[in-house]
C-alpha positions, 0 to 999 in steps of 0.5 A: 499500499502507497500513500500519495503526496498529491493531497498532502499540504501544510498550513503554517500559523503563528498567533492565528494568522496564516504565514507563506513559506517555501513549502516543504522539499522532499526526493519526491516532490515539494509539499506546497502551503495551502493558502487559506483553508483546506477540506477534512472530510468534505468540511472546510478547515482552517486556523480561523472560524469557517463556521459561517461559511460551512453553515451556508453550504449545508443550508444550501445543499439541504434545500437543493436536496429537499427540492429533488425530493419534493419534485420526485414522484414518490408518495408522501411516506417515502418522500419524508422517508427520502428528506430524513434520509437524503437531504438531513445529513449535511446538515447534521454535522455543524452547530446551528444557532437557534435563529438559524433553525428557525429560518431553515425551518421556515424555508422547509415548510415553505418548499413542502406547502409549495410542493403540495406535502404540507398545508399551510394552516396545518400544524407544524408539531406533526412535521416533528413527530414520528409516525408511531407516537402519533398513531399511539396517541390516537389510539390512546384517545380512542380509548379513553373516549370509549371508556369515559362514554360507558361510565358517564351517566348522561352519555349512557342515557342518551345512547339508551334513548337512541336505541330505543328509537325505531329510525336509528335502530339498525345503526345503533345495533350495528354499532354494538354488535360484538363484530365491529372492530375485529380483525380477522 
């Protein structure tokens, strides 16, 4: 196995400032100095703070990938899965301030609204909860209502009176049937 010197570079700093030198001379070739920054794992690195440049690049990449996913012919569930798997990873590496998260969130909801993936008047909390959490909550609400309806005196009296009426007998009989809610 051999390691090449093609991607090697050198940055010399003193007191936070980059100093230009002639480079390092080796028998094979000379390692040149890096002018302002270098990339490590795709993220620009330098002696200074390049967080702003990194955030702008990650935001642009995230929004570009969001547009690609939303323009595709995937159904809703697969679009959300593609956004989570394909669009979000560039944004997960960097530290974000709350203001930047809010502005990116607004841009995301605008893109979802434009492409028909989210209604503008809908709850934004639904965007950030998992599908299983929502299903668990709705099943708990249905169970709570069912349990409370049978124990509450006024509601049980209304159901009893409603069941005695001839017009509503079929509907009420169907609702109290033991086969409702069974899956076989």
